[in-house]
All heavy atoms as an XYZ file, in Angstrom:
643
protein
N      77.386    106.391     91.045
C      78.536    105.950     90.282
C      79.701    105.443     91.169
O      80.336    104.419     90.790
C      79.068    107.041     89.414
C      80.057    106.601     88.370
S      79.213    105.479     87.237
C      80.403    105.575     85.841
N      79.891    106.026     92.275
C      80.924    105.493     93.335
C      80.569    104.071     93.693
O      81.460    103.351     93.969
C      81.018    106.364     94.509
C      81.886    107.591     94.267
O      82.692    107.544     93.214
N      81.804    108.564     95.049
N      79.348    103.744     93.926
C      79.006    102.387     94.377
C      79.399    101.362     93.434
O      79.934    100.284     93.689
C      77.447    102.307     94.634
C      76.980    100.974     95.113
C      77.575    100.566     96.512
C      75.458    100.899     95.099
N      79.138    101.627     92.116
C      79.583    100.687     90.981
C      81.057    100.589     90.995
O      81.671     99.415     90.897
C      79.004    101.276     89.656
C      77.525    101.129     89.717
C      79.532    100.374     88.491
C      76.820    101.843     88.505
N      81.818    101.688     91.199
C      83.236    101.589     91.165
C      83.734    100.762     92.388
O      84.674     99.950     92.181
C      83.882    103.031     91.133
C      83.579    103.706     89.795
C      85.300    102.997     91.497
C      83.990    105.178     89.696
N      83.098    100.945     93.504
C      83.517    100.227     94.720
C      83.249     98.715     94.419
O      84.172     97.938     94.798
C      82.630    100.631     95.914
C      83.157    101.747     96.783
C      84.027    102.767     96.319
C      82.873    101.970     98.124
N      84.245    103.570     97.383
C      83.600    103.144     98.428
C      82.107    101.315     99.064
C      83.641    103.625     99.768
C      82.089    101.802    100.403
C      82.782    102.993    100.648
N      82.174     98.323     93.870
C      81.872     96.896     93.644
C      82.824     96.346     92.669
O      83.300     95.180     92.880
C      80.381     96.769     93.176
C      79.290     97.104     94.235
C      77.970     96.975     93.548
C      79.414     96.189     95.478
N      83.115     97.020     91.545
C      83.860     96.420     90.538
C      85.405     96.333     90.998
O      86.049     95.294     90.901
C      83.876     97.242     89.252
C      84.886     96.793     88.219
C      82.426     97.129     88.603
N      85.944     97.446     91.591
C      87.278     97.488     92.021
C      87.394     96.569     93.226
O      88.400     95.819     93.339
C      87.727     98.908     92.384
C      88.994     98.957     92.982
C      87.737     99.772     91.043
N      86.479     96.579     94.124
C      86.498     95.721     95.257
C      86.472     94.144     94.850
O      87.152     93.432     95.457
N      85.734     93.882     93.928
C      85.689     92.547     93.295
C      86.986     92.105     92.743
O      87.447     91.024     93.057
N      87.585     92.950     91.938
C      88.942     92.705     91.329
C      89.999     92.608     92.436
O      90.873     91.652     92.367
C      89.286     93.768     90.338
C      88.431     93.778     89.034
C      88.755     94.946     88.159
C      88.583     92.420     88.296
N      90.035     93.507     93.386
C      90.987     93.467     94.424
C      90.911     92.247     95.268
O      91.840     91.458     95.617
C      90.968     94.772     95.308
C      91.486     95.874     94.417
C      91.720     94.548     96.551
C      91.348     97.179     95.151
N      89.676     91.829     95.627
C      89.405     90.658     96.429
C      89.738     89.385     95.622
O      90.313     88.489     96.374
N      89.498     89.362     94.311
C      89.889     88.145     93.512
C      91.325     88.063     93.461
O      91.823     87.012     93.645
C      89.252     88.355     92.157
C      89.690     87.188     91.202
C      89.346     85.979     91.283
C      90.410     87.402     90.101
N      89.846     85.291     90.283
C      90.559     86.130     89.524
C      91.069     88.440     89.456
C      91.279     85.881     88.331
C      91.799     88.213     88.310
C      91.938     86.938     87.721
N      92.070     89.166     93.230
C      93.551     89.073     93.121
C      94.137     88.712     94.515
O      95.046     87.727     94.498
C      94.120     90.480     92.661
C      95.725     90.445     92.776
C      93.713     90.694     91.196
N      93.521     89.180     95.658
C      93.991     88.802     96.928
C      93.822     87.335     97.224
O      94.718     86.768     97.826
C      93.372     89.696     98.045
N      92.704     86.908     96.774
C      92.331     85.430     97.040
C      93.185     84.555     96.204
O      93.566     83.439     96.606
C      90.917     85.142     96.748
O      90.536     85.346     95.463
N      93.622     85.067     94.950
C      94.569     84.250     94.181
C      95.950     84.265     94.910
O      96.604     83.207     94.850
C      94.687     84.849     92.756
C      93.466     84.785     91.981
S      93.025     83.216     91.460
C      94.110     83.169     89.998
N      96.402     85.356     95.421
C      97.711     85.383     96.060
C      97.684     84.554     97.318
O      98.629     83.770     97.641
C      98.024     86.806     96.396
C      98.227     87.665     95.177
C      99.243     86.900     97.423
C      98.489     89.111     95.384
N      96.593     84.552     98.084
C      96.524     83.799     99.383
C      96.033     82.390     99.112
O      95.827     81.603    100.018
C      95.653     84.483    100.282
C      96.195     85.825    100.844
S      97.755     85.764    101.635
C      97.187     84.915    103.159
N      95.765     82.044     97.821
C      95.307     80.658     97.455
C      93.978     80.259     98.150
O      93.802     79.164     98.610
C      96.403     79.600     97.725
C      97.467     79.733     96.856
C      98.554     78.693     97.064
N      99.830     79.241     97.120
C     100.716     79.012     98.028
N     100.551     78.120     98.930
N     101.946     79.599     97.992
N      93.047     81.175     98.352
C      91.664     80.881     98.814
C      90.604     81.017     97.740
O      89.470     81.103     98.115
C      91.441     81.759    100.013
O      91.471     83.095     99.618
C      92.379     81.537    101.134
N      91.005     81.196     96.504
C      90.060     81.433     95.432
C      89.012     80.427     95.290
O      87.894     80.624     94.936
C      90.852     81.792     94.175
C      89.994     82.275     93.106
O      88.998     83.292     93.435
O      89.990     81.908     91.950
N      89.327     79.150     95.497
C      88.436     78.007     95.248
C      87.374     78.065     96.335
O      86.244     77.447     96.228
C      89.139     76.712     95.191
N      87.643     78.673     97.528
C      86.683     78.584     98.603
C      85.712     79.842     98.596
O      84.744     79.809     99.263
C      87.408     78.702     99.956
C      88.369     77.577    100.103
C      89.377     77.902    101.209
O      89.363     78.933    101.818
N      90.275     76.909    101.479
N      86.051     80.849     97.743
C      85.283     82.034     97.759
C      84.448     82.248     96.544
O      84.824     81.719     95.492
C      86.235     83.226     97.832
C      86.954     83.290     99.139
C      87.851     84.442     99.295
O      88.536     84.684    100.263
N      87.842     85.391     98.319
N      83.375     82.888     96.628
C      82.523     83.191     95.419
C      82.755     84.633     95.049
O      83.577     85.373     95.689
N      82.003     85.098     94.104
C      82.076     86.527     93.603
C      81.802     87.504     94.715
O      82.431     88.551     94.976
C      81.100     86.716     92.480
C      81.145     88.253     92.104
C      81.581     85.829     91.273
N      80.677     87.206     95.462
C      80.177     88.198     96.496
C      81.250     88.230     97.641
O      81.535     89.377     98.174
C      78.826     87.745     97.118
C      77.785     87.851     96.023
C      78.497     88.528     98.330
C      76.425     87.361     96.372
N      81.804     87.080     98.110
C      82.860     87.175     99.114
C      84.108     87.948     98.615
O      84.814     88.638     99.405
C      83.240     85.833     99.534
C      83.962     85.698    100.856
C      83.224     86.462    101.995
C      84.167     84.339    101.327
N      84.400     87.848     97.291
C      85.519     88.572     96.773
C      85.299     90.028     96.823
O      86.154     90.834     97.186
C      85.825     88.159     95.275
C      86.628     86.885     95.233
O      87.277     86.483     96.133
N      86.557     86.240     93.999
N      84.110     90.534     96.437
C      83.709     91.872     96.624
C      83.883     92.470     98.124
O      84.388     93.416     98.328
C      82.406     92.119     96.054
C      81.861     93.608     96.291
C      82.265     91.890     94.548
N      83.261     91.555     99.008
C      83.387     91.915    100.494
C      84.784     92.041    100.902
O      85.172     93.002    101.541
C      82.534     90.946    101.263
C      82.851     91.150    102.827
C      81.063     91.025    100.943
N      85.558     91.010    100.568
C      87.021     91.007    100.878
C      87.727     92.294    100.354
O      88.604     92.953    100.981
C      87.744     89.720    100.458
C      89.228     89.861    100.585
C      87.253     88.603    101.354
N      87.457     92.620     99.137
C      88.027     93.723     98.431
C      87.752     95.037     99.134
O      88.519     95.940     99.368
N      86.438     95.321     99.441
C      86.011     96.504    100.096
C      86.492     96.585    101.546
O      87.018     97.657    101.925
C      84.468     96.610     99.925
C      84.034     96.789     98.542
C      84.020     97.736    100.846
C      82.597     96.827     98.279
N      86.320     95.550    102.263
C      86.844     95.570    103.709
C      88.373     95.686    103.652
O      88.918     96.371    104.522
C      86.400     94.286    104.456
C      86.933     94.215    105.851
C      84.791     94.369    104.547
N      89.073     94.968    102.778
C      90.481     95.124    102.648
C      90.885     96.458    102.324
O      91.968     96.928    102.813
N      90.155     97.205    101.471
C      90.443     98.622    101.121
C      90.311     99.494    102.354
O      91.147    100.235    102.646
C      89.663     99.079    100.056
N      89.335     99.176    103.206
C      89.205     99.935    104.442
C      90.288     99.624    105.310
O      90.838    100.526    106.017
C      87.816     99.650    105.055
C      86.609    100.183    104.392
S      85.128     99.781    105.300
C      83.945     99.420    103.988
N      90.694     98.348    105.525
C      91.746     97.990    106.397
C      93.103     98.581    105.890
O      93.912     99.057    106.750
C      91.744     96.450    106.506
C      92.800     95.839    107.433
C      92.350     96.144    108.903
C      92.826     94.378    107.293
N      93.244     98.594    104.621
C      94.589     99.275    104.054
C      94.550    100.665    104.312
O      95.657    101.175    104.577
N      93.399    101.252    104.247
C      93.323    102.762    104.501
C      93.657    103.010    105.852
O      94.183    104.093    106.258
N      93.188    102.083    106.793
C      93.340    102.339    108.259
C      94.777    102.092    108.645
O      95.399    102.802    109.470
C      92.278    101.509    108.942
C      92.337    101.758    110.389
C      92.119    102.910    111.110
C      92.672    100.778    111.428
N      92.195    102.751    112.475
C      92.447    101.378    112.681
C      92.922     99.434    111.345
C      92.710    100.656    113.854
C      93.093     98.726    112.510
C      93.036     99.388    113.748
N      95.359    100.952    108.275
C      96.669    100.444    108.654
C      97.763    100.911    107.749
O      98.814    101.405    108.316
C      96.700     98.925    108.656
C      95.920     98.234    109.750
C      96.055     96.710    109.560
C      96.393     98.516    111.142
N      97.681    100.765    106.468
C      98.759    101.013    105.582
C      98.900    102.501    105.039
O     100.046    102.964    104.830
C      98.702    100.013    104.428
C      98.734     98.615    104.735
C      98.546     97.649    103.507
C      99.997     98.173    105.527
N      97.782    103.091    104.952
C      97.848    104.427    104.338
C      98.670    105.457    105.131
O      99.390    106.253    104.534
C      96.450    104.945    104.085
O      96.366    106.260    103.623
N      98.557    105.436    106.471
C      99.398    106.414    107.304
C     100.856    106.093    107.059
O     101.704    107.020    107.311
C      98.897    106.266    108.680
C      97.644    105.673    108.630
C      97.542    104.809    107.306
N     101.198    104.849    106.891
C     102.671    104.479    106.786
C     103.275    105.051    105.544
O     104.460    105.447    105.532
C     102.776    103.015    106.913
C     102.344    102.239    108.179
C     102.532    100.742    107.987
C     103.305    102.773    109.254
N     102.570    105.024    104.434
C     103.190    105.515    103.159
C     102.649    106.868    102.730
O     103.129    107.474    101.741
C     102.864    104.531    102.068
C     103.623    103.144    102.409
C     101.379    104.205    101.860
N     101.565    107.437    103.426
C     101.119    108.749    103.110
C     100.338    108.846    101.802
O     100.314    109.846    101.200
N      99.671    107.722    101.454
C      98.750    107.777    100.258
C      97.358    107.344    100.607
O      97.199    106.637    101.674
C      99.301    106.835     99.233
N      96.431    107.747     99.858
C      95.034    107.406    100.126
C      94.697    106.212     99.480
O      95.408    105.581     98.519
N      93.592    105.529     99.892
C      93.027    104.372     99.196
C      91.902    104.708     98.284
O      91.457    105.750     98.143
C      92.533    103.339    100.283
O      91.485    103.864    100.985
C      93.717    102.890    101.191
N      91.451    103.630     97.612
C      90.224    103.754     96.717
C      89.097    104.256     97.434
O      88.269    105.079     96.910
C      90.027    102.378     95.939
C      88.808    102.470     95.084
C      91.266    101.956     95.191
N      88.824    103.872     98.700
C      87.627    104.244     99.448
C      87.798    105.770     99.777
O      86.811    106.397    100.099
C      87.540    103.468    100.789
C      87.118    102.022    100.460
O      86.620    101.710     99.366
N      87.279    101.272    101.472
N      88.990    106.283     99.814
C      89.118    107.757    100.102
C      89.072    108.704     98.891
O      89.401    109.823     98.933
C      90.500    107.913    100.904
C      90.492    107.226    102.190
C      91.879    107.163    102.830
O      92.840    107.324    102.140
N      91.838    106.890    104.134
N      88.860    107.964     97.715
C      88.751    108.786     96.510
C      90.115    108.895     95.788
O      90.183    109.615     94.821
N      91.074    108.204     96.226
C      92.372    108.262     95.585
C      92.525    107.033     94.570
O      92.952    106.004     94.983
C      93.547    108.258     96.543
C      94.928    108.274     95.932
O      94.989    108.752     94.766
O      95.844    107.846     96.629
N      92.059    107.227     93.455
C      92.042    106.090     92.400
C      93.407    106.147     91.648
O      93.480    106.735     90.605
C      90.876    106.285     91.447
C      90.623    105.005     90.625
C      89.956    103.999     91.297
C      90.970    104.858     89.339
C      89.669    102.760     90.683
C      90.765    103.675     88.660
C      90.108    102.651     89.375
N      94.447    105.659     92.307
C      95.812    105.544     91.702
C      96.413    104.203     91.954
O      95.817    103.303     92.598
C      96.633    106.672     92.352
O      96.878    106.386     93.732
N      97.589    104.000     91.370
C      98.243    102.696     91.501
C      98.592    102.541     92.937
O      98.354    101.376     93.433
C      99.525    102.656     90.543
C     100.244    101.404     90.896
C      99.124    102.706     89.129
N      99.066    103.505     93.651
C      99.331    103.314     95.019
C      98.094    103.016     95.785
O      98.189    102.151     96.775
C     100.025    104.592     95.566
C     100.546    104.455     97.014
S     101.637    103.131     97.359
C     103.153    103.738     96.813
N      97.015    103.680     95.511
C      95.791    103.437     96.212
C      95.342    101.956     96.035
O      94.797    101.352     96.937
N      95.494    101.424     94.782
C      95.100    100.096     94.488
C      95.988     99.122     95.188
O      95.518     98.144     95.758
C      95.108     99.867     92.977
C      94.025    100.553     92.153
C      94.238    100.308     90.707
C      92.638    100.052     92.582
N      97.252     99.420     95.241
C      98.114     98.592     95.957
C      97.917     98.523     97.497
O      98.077     97.513     98.101
C      99.669     98.983     95.713
C     100.161     98.624     94.277
C     101.524     99.210     94.044
C     100.079     97.201     94.018
N      97.585     99.686     98.039
C      97.213     99.670     99.480
C      95.974     98.914     99.795
O      95.828     98.216    100.694
C      97.017    101.177     99.959
C      98.360    101.975    100.057
C      97.918    103.412    100.384
C      99.157    101.398    101.210
N      94.970     99.053     98.865
C      93.681     98.186     99.089
C      94.048     96.696     98.924
O      93.464     95.939     99.622
C      92.652     98.688     97.965
O      92.401     99.994     98.101
N      94.956     96.327     98.002
C      95.337     94.996     97.742
C      96.049     94.448     99.085
O      95.760     93.374     99.473
C      96.213     94.800     96.553
C      96.653     93.351     96.217
C      95.519     92.456     96.003
C      97.650     93.363     95.073
N      96.928     95.250     99.566
C      97.621     94.896    100.817
C      96.638     94.734    101.974
O      96.775     93.759    102.776
N      95.630     95.622    102.073
C      94.651     95.465    103.139
C      93.782     94.104    103.042
O      93.549     93.412    103.959
N      93.466     93.822    101.675
C      92.694     92.576    101.485
C      93.627     91.259    101.765
O      93.094     90.360    102.304
C      92.241     92.602     99.990
N      94.901     91.440    101.453
C      95.764     90.294    101.756
C      95.912     90.168    103.245
O      95.839     88.981    103.776
C      97.135     90.425    101.120
C      96.956     90.314     99.538
C      98.164     89.534    101.670
C      98.265     90.604     98.799
N      96.053     91.192    103.922
C      96.126     91.212    105.455
C      94.758     90.538    105.992
O      94.842     89.697    106.928
C      96.306     92.524    106.121
C      97.852     92.953    105.704
C      96.081     92.584    107.535
C      98.043     94.495    106.060
N      93.691     90.960    105.420
C      92.333     90.453    105.864
C      92.246     88.974    105.684
O      91.896     88.162    106.639
C      91.266     91.245    105.149
C      89.802     90.679    105.534
C      89.508     90.911    106.887
C      88.809     91.320    104.535
N      92.654     88.487    104.509
C      92.630     87.005    104.324
C      93.583     86.290    105.119
O      93.367     85.157    105.581
C      92.893     86.758    102.764
C      91.804     87.114    101.873
C      92.223     86.945    100.325
C      90.536     86.250    102.168
N      94.718     86.889    105.423
C      95.732     86.206    106.300
C      95.154     86.083    107.721
O      95.318     85.020    108.408
C      97.115     87.063    106.418
N      94.485     87.097    108.171
C      93.777     87.012    109.540
C      92.745     86.000    109.528
O      92.620     85.119    110.480
C      93.247     88.412    109.949
C      94.421     89.406    110.222
C      92.428     88.339    111.202
C      93.983     90.818    110.310
N      91.951     85.902    108.523
C      90.836     84.917    108.474
C      91.487     83.558    108.346
O      90.979     82.641    109.099
C      89.957     85.171    107.124
C      89.025     84.068    106.925
C      89.156     86.392    107.327
N      92.539     83.384    107.653
C      93.124     82.020    107.486
C      93.710     81.654    108.856
O      93.706     80.471    109.249
C      94.224     81.980    106.471
C      93.683     81.791    105.078
O      92.571     81.455    104.896
N      94.473     82.251    104.092
N      94.305     82.629    109.562
C      94.842     82.364    110.879
C      93.920     81.908    111.890
O      94.098     80.971    112.682
C      95.649     83.569    111.374
C      96.409     83.481    112.653
C      97.666     82.484    112.448
C      96.997     84.798    113.065
N      92.771     82.549    111.860
C      91.687     82.233    112.794
C      90.998     80.975    112.420
O      90.739     80.089    113.310
C      90.600     83.357    112.823
C      89.368     82.860    113.621
C      91.198     84.610    113.463
N      90.786     80.668    111.133
C      90.093     79.434    110.646
C      90.987     78.278    110.796
O      90.512     77.214    111.164
C      89.745     79.692    109.258
C      88.800     78.538    108.707
C      88.433     78.603    107.311
N      87.612     79.832    107.066
C      87.277     80.352    105.947
N      87.854     79.870    104.848
N      86.500     81.417    105.845
N      92.190     78.328    110.411
C      93.090     77.079    110.367
C      94.232     77.092    111.416
O      94.790     76.017    111.569
C      93.717     77.043    108.980
C      92.741     76.782    107.810
C      93.492     76.473    106.567
N      92.507     76.497    105.473
C      92.399     77.385    104.557
N      93.261     78.456    104.648
N      91.508     77.388    103.660
N      94.566     78.208    111.898
C      95.638     78.233    112.809
C      96.943     78.519    112.162
O      98.038     78.583    112.768
N      96.918     78.736    110.789
C      98.165     79.140    110.095
C      97.837     80.068    108.982
O      96.696     80.051    108.446
C      98.815     77.944    109.535
O      98.061     77.371    108.490
N      98.803     80.994    108.636
C      98.529     81.970    107.635
C      98.540     81.348    106.237
O      97.716     81.658    105.406
C      99.627     83.098    107.735
C      99.425     84.027    106.618
C      99.547     83.822    109.034
N      99.296     80.419    105.971
C      99.481     79.623    104.757
C     100.178     80.469    103.822
O     100.037     81.377    103.206
C      98.209     79.029    104.298
C      98.485     78.153    103.053
C      97.389     77.239    102.558
N      96.040     77.680    102.421
C      95.268     77.096    101.518
N      95.754     76.209    100.767
N      94.035     77.326    101.464
């Protein structure tokens, strides 16, 4: 059941992050899921200690956990854009 939740929530978080960073036209569903899951891990590693909340990957299914995962996905897309284009956009 956790795998299904990871895929669905990861896809939604990746999709929202790609809409915010304006990379939605370049990504498909699978890349949105990957960005969401990796972004949740990145958010848990970078942002979670700063605010003292867990992420979705750590079993904390809350609004703060979703926001941390979204923040990690946005950071991931910003890094990818910076490497790919030379600007965050």
